[in-house]
C-alpha angles and dihedrals in degrees: 000000000000124000118223091228089066090066091049089062096064109017097071089052091052088053090045091057091045096048092046092050091048093044090229141358111353125223119273095251098055091041091053095049094045088052092047092048092050095047091046096049095041092050091046092049095048092044094049090048090054091049095048093045098042093110093054094039090057090055098042113089089214094056107025092099094056117120100259099044091047093049095243086128123032126232089239092055091047092053090048091051089048093053094045090050091050090050091053091049096050092044090052092050090051091050092053106053144303096269091052089050092048093049096040097095092059098072090043091055089048095052090050092051097045102074092055097051094079088066092062113017143027089224092088090101091059093044090054088052090053090052096051089042088069089069098079091036089055091051090050094047091048089061105034105020090228142092110230141162097280092052091049091050088053091048091052093046093051091045091056094042095050094042090053098049093041089056089052091049090051090060087083091065103045095115094042094048093048092046094051100039095251120148127233136142093251092047090053102039106019135236100298096052091043093055092048091049090050091050090052092049092050091048087054089050091058092045092052092046088050090052089051090054090053095045098051089027114236129185145217099313090054094048090049091049091049090053091050090049088052089054091053091050090049090050090050091058093040092055092053092043093051101035103026119207092346088070098049096092094054092042094047103043107029106030093047092047088053091050094055095042092047094052092048093049090048090055092043095053092042092054092045092052095050 
């Protein structure tokens, strides 16, 4: 029901926020509970999305063979998995610090709003970006118990990055969304405008990550990693440009996973070399 690559989108950014806040490798305890919080919330969010969208997923040729529409997993089991994942998330937040615990309901409210937005607005792509943007902020808050400029730069960068690649992913469902009255940026503006909007958002991602490197500041490893991440983003758009919708799966899953992992490793090696 949930692809492993989905976790690779957000988890490295949570670590990125945590490692930057710690100024190096965090202790085992905080690392464990940040990981548990991320896995719990991400699993809860994806599971709830599958539950809320099961009617549309059963009708969509692209998704009708997923586990829940096909009956490989029951609705009862899915709700149980959702509640267990939420329990892990809230427990992890409590184990981290008081600010994490106080802020922990906000992402949960957001993941429960998100699946319904496509019924009413094309802004669901940007709302998803805002949700995943909480990952590095959460890592930062877990360490420092504060929200500061670097964490907000990370939030903005992830917001733009996720919004852009989610718009590309939604290109696969233009006909279905239009036919069923669902809202998305591609359904409203078409493929060409969507790709240009995604390019602009990903350019803003790189700008914000560059600002982060200046604010901290970070050195040569980070700048090299940022360049490599830019290459992966360029390849993502090149794949879709050259191959059309047949290249969306590779562009979406693998290139974006490489972007997040590359940026985390760049920060890690930069901190280790300081």
